[in-house]
N, C-alpha and C positions, 0 to 999 in steps of 0.2 A: 802182469806185474811189470814195473818199470825199473830201469837201471839208469842212474844219473852219474856222469863223470864230470867233476868240476876241474876245469883247466885254467891255467894262469896265462898272463900275457906272454911270458917267455915261451910257453908250450906252443902257442899258436904261430910263433915265428920259427919254431924248430921242428916242424913236421917233416917226416921222411917217409918214403915208400919202401916196401920190401916185398919179397915173395919167397915162399918156402917149399922146396921140393918135398921135404918130409911132411909138412902140413898136408899137401895134396895126397901123399901116399897114405897117411893115416885116415884122411877123410874119404879116400877112394875105398879103403877097407870098410869104413862105415856105410858107404853108399851101397855096397854089396848086400847089406842087411836091412836097409831102410827104403822100402818101395817108394815113399813119397818123394825121395830125392832123385828117383831114377828116371823121371819123365823126360829130362833133357839129356839123359845119358844112355838111351836104349841101344844106340849103335855101339857105344863103348862096351856095354854089358854083353852084347852078342859077340864082340871081337875078343874079349879078354879070355885068357886060359886060366879059368878058376881052378881046374884040377891041379895045375902045376904049383899053385900056392895055397892049396887047401890046408896043409899042415900049418903054414905060416898064419893063415887067417884064424885057425883054431888057437894058436899060441896067443895072438893079440886079442881074441874075443873078450876075455875077462877084463882087459885093460880099457876097453872101449864100450862102456855101458851106455845103453840108450838114455838112462837117467842116472845121475850121480857124478862122481868125480873121476876125471881122466888124469892119470899121473902126468905131472908137468914135464918130467924128464923125457917123455916120448918125443916131444917136438922141441928142438933147441931154439933159443932166441934167434929170430931171423936177423942176420947181419946186414942185409941190404938186398938189392935187386939182382945180385950176381952169385948168390950162395948156390953151391952145388950139392948134390945128394951125398957125395963123399964127405963134404964138410959136415953135413948134418949127421951122418952115420958115425963119424969120428967123435963128434960132440956127445952123442948119446952114449957111445962106448966109454967115454971118459967120465961119465957121471959118477961121483963118489958113491960108494956102496951104502953109506949111511943115509944118503939122500934117496937112493933106490928103495931101501927098506922102509924109510919113513913115509914115502909117497905110496908105496904098496899098502902099508898099514892104514893110511888115510883113506885110500880107495876102499879098503875092506870095511871100514867103519862108516863110510859116507851113507847118508840116507838115500833111499831110492834104488839101491842096487839089489838085484835079484839074488836068490840063494845060489843059482848056478854061477853067477859072476863071483860071488864070495868064495865058492868052492875053488874056482880057478885061481883066485888071488891067494888063497891059503896054500895052494900047491907051489906058488912062486916064492912065498916068504921065507922058508927055511934056509935057502941058499941064494942070497941076492946076486952073488957073482955069477953063478951058473945061469940064473934067471936072466940077468942082463945080457949075457952072451946069446941066449936063446932069443931074446926079444930083438936084439940087433940083427941076428940072422933072419928072423921073421920079417923085420922091416925091409931088409935088403931084398928078400924074395918077393914081397908085395910090390916094391918099387920095380923090380925087374919084369914082373908079369902083368901088373895092373897099370903102371904109369909110364915107365921108360919108353915102351913102343909108341906112345902118344905124346911124349914130352915136348917135342918140337912144336906141335900145334898148341898144346896147353901153354907153353912158355911164351909163344907169340901172342896169344890172347892176353896173358897177364901183362906182358910188356906193352901191348897196345892200350890196355886199361890205364896203366901207370902213366904212359905218355899223355893220354887224353886228360887225365885228372891233374897232372903236373902243369900242363898248358892252361887248363882252366883256373888252377890256383893262381898262376901268374897273371892271367887276364881278368878274372872276376873276383878273386879273393877267397878266403877260407870258407866263409859262410856258404857260398855257392857250391863249393866242393863237398862240404859235409852234408848239405841238404840233398845232394844228388847221389849219395852213397846207397841209400835204401829208404823205402817209404817209412820204415819204422824208426828212423833216426831223425832227430831234430836238434837244432843248435840255437841257443839263445842265452844271452847274458852270461857267457862263460861256462855254460853247462851243456854237455853233449848227452842227450836223453835217448834211451832205447825203450821202445814199448814192445809188448808181446810176450815172448817166452822166457825172458830173463827174470831172475828172482828180484823181488823188490828191494833195492838197496841203493845207497849212494857211496861214491868213492871219491875222495879228494886226492887227485893225482897231480896237483900243481907242482911244477918244477921238475917233472920227470920226462917231459917231451911227449910226443904222440907219434905212433907208427900207424900208417894206413896200409893194409895188406889185402889185395884182391885174391880171390880164390875161385876155383872152378867147382870143386866137389863139396863145398859147404852149402851150395845153393839148396834151398832158397833162404837160408838163415843168415843172420849176422852173429858174430861172437865178439865180446869185449873181454880182453885179457888185462887184468889190472894187478895181479899179484907179482911182486918181485921174485926172481931177478929180471923178469920181462919188463921192458918199458910198456906203458899203457899202449895197447894195440887194438885197433878196430879191424876185424876181419869181415869182409863184405863180399857179396857175389860180384864177380867181374862182369863187365859189360860184354854182351854178345855170347853168353854161354850157349844160347839156343842155336848159334851158328857154328859151334865148335865141331860137331860131328856131321859128316855128310848126310843131309836129310833126304835123299832121294831126288829124283829129277826135278829141277826147277821148271815149272810149267810156263811155256811161252806160246804165243799164237803161231800156228804153222805158217801163216802168210808172212809174218815177220821173220821167222827163221829162213824162209825161202829168199827174202829180200836181202838180209844182211848176214846170213849165215847162222847156223844153230848155236855155235859157241858164243858169238856176240849177242845173240838174242837172249841166251840164258843169263849172260852177264848183265845185260840191260834190265832184265826182269828181276835180278837179284839185288838191284840197287834201290830197294825201297827206303833204306836209310844210309847215312854216310858210313862207309865201310872201307877197311884197309885192303890192300892188294892181296895179302896172304889169306885173309878171311874169305875174300871173294873166290880165290883159287880153290880153297877147300869146299866152299859152298857149291860150286858148279863142277868140281872134279877135273880141273885143269892144272897144269904145271904153272909155276910162277912166271917163267919167260913168256909162255903163250898168253897167260892172263894179262901181263903187262902190255904186250903187243896189241891184243884186242882192245884193251882200254884206251890205248893211244889212238886207235882208229875211231873209237866211239867219241873221244874228246875232239878229234879233228873234224868230226861230222857235227859237232855241237850237241851230241846226245848225252854227254856226261862232262863233268868238270872234276878237278882234283885240287887238293890243297895239302901242304905239308903240315903234319902235327907231330912235333918232336922227331922221332927217328923213323916215322912211317909216312906214307902218302895215303890219304883217304879220298874216296871217290863218292860222288852222288850223281843221280840222274837229273838232267835238266828238264825244264817244262816241255821242251821239244821232244826229249826222250820219252817222257811220260805220255805225251800225246801220240807218239808213234806206237807206243806199247798198247795204247787204247785206254789209258787211265786218266 
């Protein structure tokens, strides 16, 4: 089924980017229960302390159905690319209790929810104030144990994605950016169309702007948020999710490692695509200063080149580097 968003001329000139610590926290909790999402997050799954947030996950479970409605108040409207988790938690805690009750009721009556989910929601409905306090505490616990230990790497990846797409927006225009968000998204004649798992409907969102928000834990899906008070928002998988967690040793020819050193050989082998310094450092297990110095040597030898893209420097292997690697 398809979802079509109709945008106006003003909207396409008022696009902004955002990222949301709370969105990642909620989606991380979902990832714990959905194996199809876990293929790119196996290292994370092995590293997180699930026992420490088991009670929090149980509290949130009825609010995060596999099918059906997720209460909107769980994730505040993303203000921009610098929102903090404390901003998000404060916004959730400030949700009017009538809104909490109404959205819990909507979730209870939404089609597709299991009886176990409905039982959990019924337990939350009698006392919205106490339930909201429990929910915020559960969100904080999930942040602390699932996301915060890895937030620097996640945030770097999200910032890298935003910088890349903002630069492409300036260089190539909106159509190129929207077409590159995800294979399921197309843009033509003022309509942003989503194919796949979305319910078949159209939404006229002209005059409300458009927010593009990269995400790590929503992979491999896209999400379109259209209901007020949110601005129309497209949530899409960030570039490079597969490089986020250390993948194990990068394979390099032994002879090349003997020639230029093991660390430089691993870096050269990791440059199959244009990549930022921070992502490369994580990929090969080096610190940022060491990575930067090794890349400087590779550039001086003509094996790699670099260019600035927004706030980051991105590197790629040259033809000479590929030839030396044996590719």
